Each structure stands twice: as structure tokens, then as C-alpha cells.
N, C-alpha and C positions, 0 to 999 in steps of 0.2 A: 461169921460178924459180915453186915451188908456194909460196903461203903460207896453204893451208887449214888446216893442222895447227895453227899457233898459234892461229888464230881459233875453231876448235872446241874448243880448251883453254880461251881466256878466257871462252866461254859455258858451258862447265861449271863454271867456278869462280863466274860469277854466278849461276848458278841453285842452286848450293849454298849460297852465302850466303844468297839470297831464301829460299830453302827453312828455313834454320836460323833466320833472323829470324822466317818466318811460325810454326814451331814456339814459338819463344820466347815469341812473342804469344798464342798459344794456352794455353802452360802459365800465363802470368800472368792471361789470363782463368778458366782454371781456378780458380788460386790465388784469384781475386777472388769466387770463387763463381758466375760466370757458366758456363752449359754452352756448350761449344765448338761443338755443333752445337744449333739449335733441334728438340726432339722433335717428331715428327708429332701426337701425342696427349697431352695432360696429365691425368693422372690426379686425381681429384676425390675429397675425404670426402664421406662421408653426412651431410647437413645434420641429420638427425634426431640427431646424436650430442651436438649442442648443449643438448638437454632431456635428456640423460641423467642421472638423479638422482646418478650418482657423481660428477659434475663439479658439483653445484649448489652446491657451497659455495665456488667458486674465485672470488675476488672480485678486481677490476684498479682498482688504486691509480696515479695517474700519481706517477713519480717527482719530477717537478720540485714537485707538489702536497705530496706528503709532506714533501720537504725545507724548503719554506715554511712548511708546520706547524711542522715542528720548530724551525727558525731563530726563528718567531715565540713560539714557548712558551718557548724558550731567553731570549729577550729578556724576555718578559714575566716570566719567573722572574728574570732579572738585576735588572729594574726591582722588583720587589718586595722583592728582598733589599734593595738599596740603600735603597729604603723604609724599610723595617724597621730597617736600620742607621744611618739619619739620625734616625730617630724614636727608635731607644733613645740615642743621642747627644744629641740635644736633650733627652730626660726626665734623662738622667745630667747635663746641664749645668743643667738646671731645679732638682734634686735639691741640686745642689752650691751651685748660687744660693740656694733655701731654707735649705740648710744654714748657709751663710753668713750670712744676714741672721737665722737663729735665733741663731747665737753671737753676732754684735753686739747682738741685743736681750738676750741673757742677760747679756753683759757689761756693758751699758748699766745694766740691770735691778740686776746687782751692786755697780754703782759708786754707784748711788743708794741703794741698802738699805744699803751701807756708811756714805753720807753721813749719810742719817738715823740709822742706830746711833749714828754718832759724834754727832752733833746731839743726839740724845736723851740720850746719856751724859753731854756736857756739861751738860746743862739739868737732869739727876737730879743731878748732882756739885753744881751752882751752888745747886740748891735745897735739897739737906742742908746745904750750908756756910752757907746764907741762916737755914736754919732755928737753927742752931748760934748765929751772931751774933745772931739775935734773943731767943734764950733769955740770952744773954751780957748784951745791953743791959737786957734786964726785970729782970735778977737784980742789975743793977749792978755787974757785975764791968769791964765795958768803957764809955766814953764814944763818942759818933758821930765824933769825932775820931780815936780809933784804930783804929777800921773802915775795913777796905779801901775806896779811893773806889769800885771797881765794884759794891760792895754798898750803899754811902749811898743810891743812888737808889730802892733798892729797899726799904730801912729807913724812910727818910722820907719822909712821904705829901707829894704835891705840893698846895699852896694855890694857889689863883687868886689874881691880884694884883687884888683888891676893897677896897673901904674898909672899916672897920671895922662901921660902920651897916649896908652891905650884907651882910655876914657874919652878924650879929646877925639881920636878916630872915629871911635864907636857912634859919637854925638855927629860928627860929621856924616857919617855914613847912614844916619837915621832915615829910614823910610825907604831905603834901596833894597832891591833883591838881593837874596844870596845866589851865588854860583849853582846851588843845588835846585832853587826854585827856577832861575833860569835855564837849565837844562832841562828840567821837566817839562816847563812850557814849550820848548823846541820838539821834543820828542814826541808831545801831545798832538802836535801839528802835524806828524808824518802816519801815514797810513801803515799799518802793520798788515802783513800777510800777502796772500798771492792777489797779484792784480786783476781785476775785475775782466772777464771775457768778452763781457759784452759792454760796447761805446754807447755814449747817449745816442749817437746817430742809428746804430744798430737797433736799439730799443725802441728808437720813434719810428724806424723803418717797418719794424714788425708790427707795430701798433697801427700804421695806415694801411698796413697790409690786409690785417684783420678787419678793419673797419670797410676796407674798400670790397674785398672779395667776400659776399654774401657766404655762409656756412663755412666760413676757414675757421678750424680750431686750433686750439694753442699747439698740437703737433702738427699741425699744416706749417703753421708759421716757423716752427724749429725748423724746419725742413727747407721752407724759405730763406731761412738765416744760412744754414748749409748751401744753397746753389748762389745766394746772392753774395755772401762775405765769407764763404768757407770756414764757417765756425759752425761747431757740433755743439750742441747745447741740449739738455734735456728739457722737456715740456713743465716740470715742475720748477726748474731755475727760470724759464722764461717767464713763465706765467708770475713769480715773485718779484723779477726784476719790473714788468710791465706795471704790477702794482704798486709797489714801491717806489720806483723811480719815474715812471709816467704817470701813474694813477688812473692806467686803463684796465678796465673791467669789462670781459666780454658781455657778462650779463648786464651792462649799462645798455649796450647796442643789441640787445636781444633781438631778433627778428622773428616775425611771427608769418603763418601761412596767409597767404592772398585771400586765402577763401573765409580766413576765421571771423570777417566783418562782413562778408559778401551781403548782398540781398536774398540770394538763394538759402545763405545758412540762417540769417535771422528770421525767415521766415520758417524754416524747418522747426527753430526754436518756438516760436509761436505757436505753430500747431500742437507741438509737442505738449507744452503747458496746456494748451485749451483742451487737448484729448484727452489730459489726464485728470482736469478737474472738471470733466463733463459730467452731466446727470449719470450716463452710462457707468462710467469708472466709479462715482461716488455709490450707485447703487450696489456695485460689485464689492468695492476695495473699501467703503466706508466712507463717512462725510471729508475726509481727508486724505486722500489716496499719496499724495508726496510726503507728507509729514509721517504717516505710518509705514510708509515703504523701506526696504532695507536696503542700504548700497554697499557696493562691493568695489574695492580698488586693489590694485598692489603697488609696493615700494620698494625698487631695488636700491641696493647700497654695494658701492665695489671700493674697495681699498686698493689704491695702485700699486703698492709697493710689492704686495704678494698676489695681488690679484684675486682675493677671496670675496668670494658674494654672500650676501645674505638677503633674503627679500621677507617684506611682512606683508601678509594677504589679510586684509580687514574686511569685515562686513559690521555693519552698523545701522541703526536707524534712529532718526531724532526724536522719537516716541518711546523705543526701548532701550536707547542708550547703545553699549558694546553687546554684539550678539555672538561675534566669534572671530580670533584672529589665530594665525600660525606664522612661526618663524621657520624657513628653509635655510639650508645653505647651497641649493642647486637653483639653475635656472627654472624658471614659471613656464611650464609647456601646459597642454591641455590633460594631461593625466593627471598632474599635481593640482591644476584648477578643480578638476572632476572630484577629485578624494576631498579637497577642501569643501567642495559643494555639499557632499555627502557628510560628513562631520557637521558644518554649519545647521544643517536641515533636521538632523539627529537631535543637536544640543537645543535648538529653537523649539522641536516638539516636546523635548521633555521639560524645559524650563520655561517656555513662554504658557501662563494661563490663560490668554484671549486665543483662542484658534477657532474662533467661530466662523469666519471670513479671511480667504487668501490676502496676501501681501504682494505687493509689487517687489520684485527683486530687479533694481537697475542697476546697470553696469556701462561700460563705454565699448567702443565698436573695436576692442583688441581682437587680434584673429584667434587667439586661444579661447575668447568668449563665443565663438561661432562653430565650435567643435562640433560635430554630429552628436559626438556622444553625450554630451554637456546637456544638448537641447532636448534630445530623448530622455534625458534623466528629468528635466524640471516637467516634461510633457506626461510621464505617468501619472498613473491613478491614484497614488498616495501624494506625490509631491504637488500634482497641481493642484490639490485640494489646501496648501497654504502657500504657494509662490507660484507668481508667473512672470517670468523674463521680459523685462524692457530695456531697451537700449536708447543711451543718450542720444542726441543729435550730433552729428558730426562737427568737429573743432568745438564741443562745449566742454571740456572737463571741469570749468568752475561751476557747472551745475551739480557734481557730485562733492556732497561734504566732506567726503574723505580726503580730498587734497587738503583742507584746512589742517585735519589730525595730522597728515605726514608734512607740513610745513613746521608745525610746532616740533615734531620729532625731529626734523633734520635738523633744527637750532639746536636742540636740546645734545643730539650726538655729535656733531661737529664742534661745538663748545665747550664739550666736555673735556676735564683735563686730565682725566684717567690714563695711566700708563699702557692700558691694554689695549689689543688690536682693534680697530674699527667694528669687527664684526662682534666680539666679545661685549664691547660699548653698546653697540644696535641692538643686541639680545635683551641686555640687561634694564636698557632705555625703555625697549620696548615694552617689558616685563611690567616697569614700574608704571607705566602710563596705561 
């Protein structure tokens, strides 16, 4: 019996199923993107394509990072919205509470006003009716018994429960002063405390000394009293007595330099104004050089008690207003002035729109203004495009508008009733101004 045929048939079926399975596996691999067979060579791109300018704008952003950023932004926006909503609710609640408090206060005030009005009306009516009863009693129309009870106390004067002799003595002494009043008047005429160290003769002598001796100060007058009368007194006390008892103020007799109104000085002022208003200056610095110029000055303040200094450095322009200012606690020297000029120029360049032409930087003839470092700074290539130094004529501080500002500042500082030291008062006033 031959069994080969069935065996071959079974082998064919197994081979067919195996080939089908292999084909399905290859198709599944092909669907997953894997090659059914590895190629012998893989083509590669040219690496220079990454430098192609046509793909230079391509940017890669991780999807996770962008998602986190968007989520964070949404969370921040939500937090901001919730915070704004809560603040709005709190504000509304506070407004409601304030409104309730205002309504309550208004209601209480109205009740009190009505109460006081009613009391006033009752008192007015009582006074009118009382006056009528008084007229009737004086006319003899009625007697005290016919007057209502609540008017009797006001109509009948009260008498103290004293004897007749005491009442007669009181009537006899009517208009005289009591022993207490007499003692009070006697004590009020006496001067209490330590007697004055300075007599009228000393005060008048000090006033005559300061008036006759040109340039004498309060301190020199105090030394004069020490030599002439052997009395030691402080400058502050002497100044107070001179002002209060003699009516003497050194400022009323202030002396000016003899060259202030000399012919040479007035001629220098005329030349100064004529030069700055000339056509040459107008062509360089604008149609109105004096109005467009920047003026500088400093104002020192000193507190006598603790010798502390505070100084105001100010730069302003009639055309632009306040340019720059600084307050310092030390003496103004060349280095401080140079640092101020640097800060002022930087602020001017950053904030001023019209830098097309230079401006005059006008200041007085103080020694620190003629320091070589300062002049070199203003003659530099950059600074000279914006400023040119110009000095005022000698003995002419009134040509600087900063002096007017300083006058107003000093009035506000010294009249101030603050309890702080003058250094703090000066700084606060300067900042407010």
C-alpha cells in the first residue's frame, strides 16, 4: 500500500500556509513603514542644504514646551482675572460699608440737628413768653402768684441765705475788688525769672557799634560788649534783643560794594547785554539767547546750632523751566560743581527735544566756576554742541533769575513751623519746589 500521495498533499498545504503567513508578516511590516528588504545602499541628502537661505526662517518649537507655555499663560490669565474680580468685589464691599457708615452718620447728625432745633425752639418760645410775663409784672397787671410755676424761678431773683447785716455789708462793698484780685494784679506787674543780662544802654551801644562799623557782624558786636561792659552773651541772644527791644536789624543797613553801581560796572553790564543780543549771537544761539539760556547758581544754608550744611545747586531756563537740581550736605567745591554739570548735561540731552542749536550756560564769577576742569569739560566736542559758558558781569547777581527762586525758597524754609532740623526742612522744601 502506497502512502506517498497523502504525505505530499499535507506538505503542500503546510508550505502554502507558511508562505501565506510570511506574506502577511511582510505586508504588516510594509504597513508599519519598515522595508520588506534592507536596501543595499541608502541615498543621503547634501548637508549644505541646511545652510540654504530659503530655509533660514524655519524654527523648531517643541510641542510639549509650547503646550506648557500656553497652559501657564492660561493659568496666569485665570489667576489675574480672579484677583481682579476679588479686588473689585472687595472694593464694592468697602464702598457699601462706607456708604452705610455715611448714611448712619448722616442720620445721627440729622437726629441731633432736629433735637437741637427743637431745644432751640423751646428756649426761644420760653424766652418770649417769659419776657411777656415780666412786662405784665412790671405793669402791675399780675402778681407773682398768678404766674405759672415754671416761670417763677426765672422771674424772682435768688437770694443767698445770709443775715441782714451780712447783706448790708455786701451791698456796701459792691464794686470793690476782692483780696484775691488785688493780689493777682500785684503779682502780674512783677517780672518773673532771671533778670535780663543786657540793659538798654548795652543794647543801644551794640546797635550804634554795628551801624558805625561797616562790616561788623553780630558775633563782633558780642565781642564788643565783652570788652566794653564785661558781659558775655551769645550772638543769637544779642540778635534777639536788638530786634525786639531796639528794633535794629542789620539787614536794614546792609552795605553794598562801592563798585556795584560804579560807571565801569554799569558799562560792563551794558556791553554784556549788547553782546548777547547781537546778530552774531542770535545766529548761533537763536532769536532770544538770554531767554533760551540756562542759568546756574548755588544756595548754601547753615544751621547755627549744629553747624550742618545743606546746599542747593540749581540749573534752570526761562524757556524750559527747571533743568536739573541737586541737594548736598557738604561744601560746594570744583569737583562737586563738575559732577553737577555732568549730570545736568546728560539729563538735558536725554530729555530736551530741541538740541538743534547750542545754549548759553550763564553763571556768576565764583572761584569754583573758573576751575580748569570745568572749562575743559564745556569746551569738549560733545558738550560744546549743546552749551557755551558765559559769565555774568561783576557785582551783578540780580541778572541771574536763580536768585529769585532762592528768595522764595528761603522764605518757605525759615518760616516753616516744622520740628525737624533746618537740613531736613530745606531738603523737603527743595523737593516740593
